[in-house]
N, C-alpha and C positions, 0 to 999 in steps of 0.2 A: 666692587660696586656696593651701593647702599643696601643693607638688609634691615627689615623691620625689627624694632625692639618691642617689648611687651605693650608699651603705650600705643605704638602704631597699630599693632594687631588688634588691640581692644577697641580703638575708636573706629577702625574700618569695619570690624565685625559688628559693632553696635549699629553702624550706619546701614549695613545690609539688613539686619533684623528690623530696623526701623522702617526701611523702604519696603520690605516684604509686607509689613502690616499696612502701610499706606496704599500699596498697590492692591492688596486684598480688599480694603475698604472702598477704593475707587471702583473696582470691578463689581463689587456688591451694590453699587449705587449709593454708598454712604458719603462719598466725596464727589463734588461736582468737578467738571473739567477745569473751571477757574481755580478751584481749591487744589486740584491735583497738579496743575501746570508748574507752579514754582517748586513743588516737591520733586517732580521728575527731572526738572532742569538741574536741580542741585545734584542729581545723580547721573548726569550726562545723557539723558534720554530726551530726544526730540521727536516730534511727529512730522515726518517728511511726506513726500508725494505719495508713497506707497504704504506708509505706516510708520511704526517706530524705527528710529535710528539711534543706536547706542555708540557714544564716543568714549573710548577707553584711554585713560591717561598713561603716557609713557614719559615720566619726568626726565627732562633734558635728553630724551631719546635713547636711554640706555636700558637694555634688557639682558637678562640671563637667558641661556638656552632653555632652561626649564620654563621661564615665563613665556618665551616665544612658542614653546610647545603648548602651553595653556591657551594662548591666543589661537593657535591652529586648531586645537580641540574644540574651542568655542565656535569658531567659524564653521567647523564641520558639523557640530551637533546642534547648533542653534541658528545658523544662518544658511546661506547657499554655498558654503564651502569656500568663501572668499572674504578676505579682510582688505580694507582700503587704508593705506598709510597716508597721512595728511601732512600739510605744510607746518603743522604745529607738533610734529613728531608724535602724534597720536595715531590710534587705529580706530576706524569706524566700521560698524556692522550695519548694513542697510536693510536687512530683512528679518530683524528679530521680532518675536511675538511678545506682546506686553506681559502676559501671565508668566513667561519664562525669564523675564529680565532679572528678578531677584535670584534665580538660580545661577544666572550668568555672573552676577555680582558676587555671589558666594564662592563660585569657582575662582574668580579673580582674587578675592580676599585670601583664599588658601595659597595663592601663588604670590602674595605680597603685591597685589595690584588693585586698582579701583577705577571708578569713573567719576569720582568726586571733583566738582569744579571744572569740568570740561565743557560746561555750558552755563548760561545764566550771567547775571551782571555781577561778576566777582573776579578775583585774580585767577587767571587761567593757568594751564600747564606751563611751567617755566621751561624755556627752550635754550639750547646752547649749541656749541660747535660739536659736530659728530666726531671730529678728530681730537677731542679733548684728551689730554694726557699723553698723546703720542706725536703731536705735530712739532716739527723742529723750530717753528717760529713762536712757540708758546712762551708767554711771560710767566704765567701761572695757570695751573689746572682750574678751570672754572666750575667743575662739577661739585666740589664741596660747598662752594658759595651758592650754587643753584639749589643744592639740597637744603642748605640753611634757609634760603628764601622759600622753598617749598614748605618746610615745616612751619615757618612763620605765617605764611599766607593761608594754609589749609585750615578751614573753620575759623578764620580770623573773625571775631564777633563784630568788629566795627565795619568790616568790608564785605559783608555778605550780600548787601543790596546797594551796589555802586550805581551811579547814573547809567553806566553801560559796562560791557566787558572790559577787562584790563589785562594786557598782555606784556610779559616781561621776557627779555632775552639777555644773555650774558656771554661775552666773548673774552677769552683769555690769551689770545694770540695777536700778533701784529697785523695779521690779515683777518678781517671780520668775516667769518663764515657762519655767523648766526643772524645776520641781517638786523643788527641791534638798532639801526637808525630808522627803521620803520616799525618800531614797537612803542607802546605807550610809555614804557620805561626800558631804556637800553643801558647796559652797564658794560664798560670796557675796563678790564684789569690793566693797571699801569703801575710803574714804579716812578717815584719822584727822584729828584737829584740826589737825595740821601740814600736811595736804594730801598725806600720803604714802600710797601705794597698798598695799593688803594684802587679807587675806581674813578674813571671819568663817567659822568652821569649825563645821559640824554633823556629828554622827555618830549612827548607830543608828536612822536612819529606814528605813522599808520597809513594803510592803504584805503580801500573802500571808496565810498562816494566822494570823499575829499582827501585825496592822497597828499600826504605831507611828510617831509623828511624831519626827523627829530632834531630838536635844538639842544645844544650843549648848555647845561645849566650849572655844571660844576666841573672844573678841571681836575680836581683831586679830592676825593673823599677817603680819608683813612679807613682801612678795612673794619676797624672796631665799630664804626658808625653805620655800617651797611643797613641794619634793620631800623635804627632810629631815624635815619634820613629817609629811607624808603617809606616808613610810616608817615613822616611829615608830608612827603610828596603826595601820597595817596589821600591823606586827610584833606589837603587843599583841593584836590580833585573831587573828593566826596562832598565837600562843603559847597563848592562853587560850580561844579559841572552842571550843564543844562539837564534838567529833568522834564522840561516841558516839550521837548522835541527829540525823539530818539535818534534822528539823523544828525543832530548837533550835540549829542551827549557825550561823545568821546573826549578824552583829555586833550587831543590835538586841537580841538576847537577852542578849548579854554586857553591853552598856551598861545595859540594864534591871536585870540582876542585880547589877552593881557599883554602879549609880547614876552619873549623869553626872559628878558631882564626883570620885569615885574613879577613874572611867575616865580623865578628863582628867588627873588627877594621875599615873596610870601612863604615859600618853602623854608627858607632860612629862618624867618621869624617864627614859624611853627616849630621848627627843629629846636629852637632855643628852649622849648618846654620839655623836649625829649632827650636832648643830648646828654650823654653820660648817665642816663637813667637805667632802669633794670634790663632793658633790651640791648644795652651795649655789649658787644661781643668780647669774649675773653679768649686768650690764646688757648686755654684748656678746652673750651667749647669747640673752637675751630679745629683743634687737633683731634678731638673726639670724632668729628664728622670726617675729617680728612683721612683718618686711618682706614676708613672703609673704601677709599679710592687709592690705596697704595698700589704701586705698580705690581704686575704679576711677576712670577719668578722667571725672568727671561734667561734663556740659555746664552752662554758666552759664544758668540758667533762672529765670524769675519763677514764684513759687508760683501755681498755678491756684486759682481759687475752684471747689471741686468741686460745690457746689450749682449754680453757673452752668453748669459743664460738663455736669452731668446734665440741667439744663433745656434746654440747647441741643439735645440729642438727643431729648428728649421720650419716652423709652422707660421704662416702669415696670420692666421686667425688668433693664435696665441700672442704674437707680436703686437697685434692691434689691441688686444685686451690689456696687455701690460702697459701699453702707451696711454690708454684712456682710463683704465679702472684701477691702476696700482699707483699709490702715492707714497712719498718718502716717509720714513719713520725715524724718530730721534735716537732709537737704539740700533746699533750696527747689526746687520743681518736680518732685520725685520722690515716689513712693509705694511701699509694699511690698504685694504682692498674693498672696493665698492661692488656690491652685488646689485646689478641693475634690475629694477622693477619696471622697465620700459621695453618689455619684449613686444615685438611687432604682433599685432592682432589682439593685444590685451590692453585693458584700460590702464593708463599710467598710474602707478602707485598701488595697484591691486596685486595681491599675492594669494594663491590658493592655499588651502591647508597643507597640501602636499609640499608646496614650495616653502612654507613656513617650517614644516618639520625638517625639510632638507637643509634649510638655512641654519636651524638649530643644531643639526648634526655637523654641519661645516664649522659652526662656532666651537663645538666641543672638540672637533678633530684638529682645528687649525688656529683657534684664537681664544684659548683659555676659557671657553664656555660663555663668552659675552658677545653681544652684537649691538650695533647702534642703528637708530632710525635717523635719516637726514630730513631736513625740511624741503629738500628737492625730491622727496618721496622715493628714496632708495634705502638700501641697508649697507652697513659697513662692518667688516671684520677688521678690527683695529690693530691686531697683533699677530700677523702672519709671518712665519719664517720665510725668507726669500727663497730658500732652497725648496720650499713646498709649493711655490706658486703654480707650477705646471700641473701638479696633482690636484690642487684646489680648482684650477681653471677647468680641468676635465670634469670634476664632480659638479661644479656649479653649472657648467654647460648642460650636463645631463638633467639638471633640475630646472632649466630655463631661466637661469639667473646670471648668465655670463654675456649678455649683449654688450659689445664693446662700443658703447655710445655715451659714456659719461662726459658731460660738457658739450656734446654735439646737439644739433637741432632735434634729433630724435629723443633726447633726454629731457623732454618737455615736462613742465609742471602743469597739471590739469586738475581742476576741481571736478566733483561728480556731475555738476550741472543739472540741467533740466530732466535728465533721466531719473534722478533721485531727489534732488533738493526742491522743496516747495517755494523757496525764495528766488530760484533761478529764473531769468528772463529767456534763456535759450539753452540748448544742449551744448555741452562741451565735448563729450566723448566722441560723437560722430565726427566732429571737426578734427579732433586729434587723430582719429583713425584715418581720415582722408589725407591729412598732411603726412602722417607716417607712411601711407601707401605711396604718396607722390615722391617721398624722399627715402624710398626703400633701398636704394643702391648705396651700400656702405662705402664704396670707393668715393662716391660723390660727397657723402657726409664728411669723410676725412679730408677731402679737398676743401670743403667749406670751412672746416675747423670749428673752433669754439663759437657757439651761437646759442644764446638762451631764448627759447620760444615758450611763452607761458600763456595759458588759456583760462579765463574765468567765465562762468555762466551768468554772472550778474555783477553789479557794482560793489558787492561785498568783497570782491577780489580774493576769494579763497585760493585761486590759482596764481596769485601774485602777478597778474598780467602787467601791472604798472612797472614791474622790475625786469621784464623781459626786454632784451634787445629788440625783439619783435613780440608785442603783446596783442592778444586777441580777446576782446570783450563781447560777450553776447548781450544784445539789446533787444527790447521789444519795440517793434515799429508797426503800429496799427494791428496788433495781434499776431504779427509774424516775427520769426526769428531772424535777426540780422547781426552782423559782426563788425565791430569797430576795431581799427588797427592803430596801435601806438608803436612808436619807434624810439630807441635810445635809452630805454630804462636799464638800470643795473643795480645790483645789490653790492654789499661790501663796503670798503672804506670810502669809496667815492659814490655812494648810493645816489641814484637819480631816478626821478619819475619820468616815464616815457611820455612822448608828445603825440597827441592824436593827429593823424595825417589828413583827416577829412571825413566825408560821409561814410556810412557803414556799407557793408557788402552782404549780398545774399549768401547763404551757406554754400551753394554750389560754386561761387566765385572764389572762395577763400584759398583753396590750394593753388589756383592760378596766380592769385595776388602774392602769396608767399613766394612762389617760384620766381615771379618777376622781381620782387624785392631782393631776393638772394642773388639773382642774376646781375642786378645793378651793383651790388656789393662786389661780386667776383670780377666784374669788368672794370671797376674803378679802384680796387684796393691796391695799396702799395705792399711791398714785401713785408710780411710779418704783421700786417694790420688786421685787427679783428673788426667785426661789423661796426661797433659803435665808434671806433677810431676813424673808419672811413666815413661814417655818417657825420661825425664832427668836422671832418676836413672838407667834405664837398657840400654839406648841408642837406636839408630835408627834401628840397625841391626835386632832385633827380629821382628819388625814391617815390615821391608823391606822383610825379608824372608817369612813372612806369606803372604804378598801382592802378591808376585810373585810365590809362590808355592801352587797350589790349594789343594794339599793333605797335607799341612803343619800341623805338630802336634802342633797347636797353644796353646794347654793347657800344653804342656811339659815345665816345669820350668827350662830348661837348660840354659836359658839366664838370669835368675834372679841373 
């Protein structure tokens, strides 16, 4: 993984010292709130419902075990012993004290981490596939390119005050696991007919108040031009993005207003001034960065027959965990393992300091001391020997990290909502808890199969509700909390925004509504069909009818 050089260390340390002085002047009354606000936002510090919230950057979701222990120690010493992992592969602390934030940033800097550009109208944390470097369908490892983009975008003087925040995601596999089509800039590594590496470029994707799927604006961009083309694209947005209305300031609004063809034309015209200039990447520079992502020293192992391995132990719980939480690896004898942060009774994405310490120990013991954060709010050990899976499962289970629910309804994406966020219209966590309780039977969850359920507390869509097969959005109706349901959303190669089914529901109704929607799916699905496939085949109306009719004959196949 990437390690700071002297330049990285010097600029991050200087930023900590600078913010310590700024915080001191604010607390002494020498800076007003308006003066301090842009300074704290540049360092990832928000003022939320209960006080300061600090968002810590985890570039492309990759951590060393030492860094995870640092996050654990910060959560223990400066917060309420819990960190919240987000859909941007970051970690949030919801109970920090403002005078202590410079101390937190200093501890982060000592571990080669920071909170720079995790907030504000700038280029945010670059996200990527949590299975980068190990997935069998990988065209090229996206992490070196994500790191190059991180270095380019951090402290970029031209893009410190964009019209609004700007999010970048990059995928290196044939299957998009980074949700690139719902980002301001999405990059897909590809090879052309000559076998040359480059990028397909998408722009104008995003969720929030106006959810839109990104538009392809270039089929093939040679890798040498990644930075110059990205610079041209962000320049067009910086120049023409709306600054008079924050709700229309994202690049997706500009791309939609211009049309993808005209936007692409303007980017190409701007790129003509930058192409082949000083920021053109060289093979030597790419190799310098890529060397830090060299594969670990894998043992020469024979691939295990996982079915035989499971049968050897004869434990149903272990078999279920292997089925849901263990993914193939491109190196024989290895597997990638997801540690679930969706334990019943705990807020999705939350990890206690004890769990973070335990996950760091597991990374050291089983995965070369590295761990990944997913945008589904879980953790991944990317390089586990298959013969160690049972031992890993036992230790993960002891730490509360082995829920066998990856991809199931209980593996829901959920934002902190109104319990913490001052922007939220409604609470997310109690709704998640109620749905978890209703679907607590693991046998039933396995019968349902893959089903993405996502919950957001407001239109900002931090819980990615638009991309859930079932999405739940908290709305304010005359000062009361209600919940709107969408169906049919999906992420990945065939990304799609879910469709609102009708009027919103009171909080107490939501578990019943979800149960009825699932019942319609189960009663109408064909063999092997997932929720969205059944929805596409029979249409929205049977689901809508069941949702709004409490005595609906949901098992009646009249809609088939």
